[in-house]
DRENBA-517275 format. One record per residue (C-alpha): residue number from 1; x, y, z. Coordinates in nm, 2 decimals, padded with zeros to 4 digits. Example, Ala and Ser with C-alpha at 12.3 -4.5 7.8 and 13.67 -1.06 7.14 Angstrom:
NODE / seq / east / north / up
NODE / 1 / 01.23 / -00.45 / 00.78;
NODE / 2 / 01.37 / -00.11 / 00.71;
//
This chain:
NODE / seq / east / north / up
NODE / 1 / -00.25 / -02.68 / -03.70;
NODE / 2 / 00.01 / -02.78 / -03.98;
NODE / 3 / 00.22 / -03.01 / -03.89;
NODE / 4 / 00.62 / -02.96 / -03.96;
NODE / 5 / 00.78 / -03.31 / -03.97;
NODE / 6 / 01.03 / -03.20 / -04.19;
NODE / 7 / 01.23 / -02.92 / -04.09;
NODE / 8 / 01.51 / -02.85 / -04.29;
NODE / 9 / 01.83 / -02.77 / -04.14;
NODE / 10 / 01.93 / -02.49 / -04.25;
NODE / 11 / 01.62 / -02.36 / -04.17;
NODE / 12 / 01.69 / -01.99 / -03.99;
NODE / 13 / 01.54 / -01.98 / -03.67;
NODE / 14 / 01.40 / -01.64 / -03.69;
NODE / 15 / 01.02 / -01.59 / -03.78;
NODE / 16 / 00.90 / -01.93 / -03.78;
NODE / 17 / 00.52 / -01.97 / -03.67;
NODE / 18 / 00.53 / -02.11 / -03.30;
NODE / 19 / 00.43 / -02.44 / -03.39;
NODE / 20 / 00.68 / -02.47 / -03.60;
NODE / 21 / 00.91 / -02.31 / -03.37;
NODE / 22 / 00.81 / -02.54 / -03.11;
NODE / 23 / 00.85 / -02.81 / -03.37;
NODE / 24 / 01.22 / -02.68 / -03.43;
NODE / 25 / 01.35 / -02.68 / -03.11;
NODE / 26 / 01.23 / -03.03 / -02.97;
NODE / 27 / 00.92 / -02.91 / -02.77;
NODE / 28 / 00.54 / -02.87 / -02.71;
NODE / 29 / 00.35 / -02.57 / -02.78;
NODE / 30 / 00.25 / -02.54 / -02.46;
NODE / 31 / 00.63 / -02.55 / -02.33;
NODE / 32 / 00.72 / -02.30 / -02.58;
NODE / 33 / 00.46 / -02.04 / -02.44;
NODE / 34 / 00.53 / -02.11 / -02.07;
NODE / 35 / 00.91 / -02.08 / -02.20;
NODE / 36 / 00.85 / -01.71 / -02.40;
NODE / 37 / 00.64 / -01.65 / -02.04;
NODE / 38 / 00.95 / -01.71 / -01.80;
NODE / 39 / 01.17 / -01.51 / -01.99;
NODE / 40 / 00.95 / -01.20 / -02.05;
NODE / 41 / 00.87 / -01.23 / -01.68;
NODE / 42 / 01.27 / -01.24 / -01.62;
NODE / 43 / 01.36 / -00.92 / -01.82;
NODE / 44 / 01.10 / -00.72 / -01.66;
NODE / 45 / 01.27 / -00.84 / -01.35;
NODE / 46 / 01.59 / -00.74 / -01.41;
NODE / 47 / 01.48 / -00.49 / -01.48;
NODE / 48 / 01.31 / -00.32 / -01.21;
NODE / 49 / 01.62 / -00.49 / -00.99;
NODE / 50 / 01.89 / -00.25 / -01.23;
NODE / 51 / 01.61 / 00.02 / -01.17;
NODE / 52 / 01.64 / 00.02 / -00.75;
NODE / 53 / 02.00 / -00.05 / -00.77;
NODE / 54 / 02.00 / 00.31 / -01.00;
NODE / 55 / 01.78 / 00.46 / -00.70;
NODE / 56 / 01.96 / 00.31 / -00.48;
NODE / 57 / 02.29 / 00.47 / -00.59;
NODE / 58 / 02.20 / 00.77 / -00.64;
NODE / 59 / 01.99 / 00.80 / -00.32;
NODE / 60 / 02.33 / 00.74 / -00.14;
NODE / 61 / 02.51 / 00.98 / -00.41;
NODE / 62 / 02.23 / 01.31 / -00.28;
NODE / 63 / 02.28 / 01.18 / 00.11;
NODE / 64 / 02.64 / 01.19 / 00.13;
NODE / 65 / 02.64 / 01.54 / -00.06;
NODE / 66 / 02.37 / 01.74 / 00.17;
NODE / 67 / 02.63 / 01.59 / 00.43;
NODE / 68 / 02.89 / 01.79 / 00.28;
NODE / 69 / 02.69 / 02.06 / 00.25;
NODE / 70 / 02.52 / 02.13 / 00.59;
NODE / 71 / 02.83 / 01.91 / 00.75;
NODE / 72 / 02.87 / 02.17 / 01.07;
NODE / 73 / 02.49 / 02.20 / 01.09;
NODE / 74 / 02.24 / 02.09 / 01.39;
NODE / 75 / 02.25 / 01.70 / 01.36;
NODE / 76 / 01.86 / 01.69 / 01.40;
NODE / 77 / 01.84 / 01.94 / 01.16;
NODE / 78 / 02.04 / 01.68 / 00.93;
NODE / 79 / 01.78 / 01.44 / 00.97;
NODE / 80 / 01.50 / 01.67 / 00.93;
NODE / 81 / 01.64 / 01.75 / 00.60;
NODE / 82 / 01.74 / 01.39 / 00.52;
NODE / 83 / 01.40 / 01.25 / 00.60;
NODE / 84 / 01.19 / 01.53 / 00.39;
NODE / 85 / 01.42 / 01.44 / 00.12;
NODE / 86 / 01.40 / 01.11 / 00.14;
NODE / 87 / 01.01 / 01.15 / 00.17;
NODE / 88 / 00.83 / 01.39 / -00.08;
NODE / 89 / 00.49 / 01.29 / -00.11;
NODE / 90 / 00.46 / 01.32 / 00.32;
NODE / 91 / 00.61 / 01.67 / 00.26;
NODE / 92 / 00.36 / 01.77 / 00.01;
NODE / 93 / 00.10 / 01.64 / 00.14;
NODE / 94 / 00.17 / 01.83 / 00.47;
NODE / 95 / 00.14 / 02.18 / 00.22;
//
């Protein structure tokens, strides 16, 4: 493993080998790996949260539109329609 003792101040921080990048920011290679992995996990979980929020928002919009369409229909039928829409896999398995 090469030793990067004298990294120039004007060295661009992109495209460095892992050892040089770790030394550039003043941490060990192990800590550098942990930081990369933690950042990747955080990114995945943030994207998942954004996706779940978007789906919940769409579900709410569709539910209110269904309520407007069948507003005068019997309440038990409305519940049946909304629950069938919410669980398409159960509906498909009953066919």
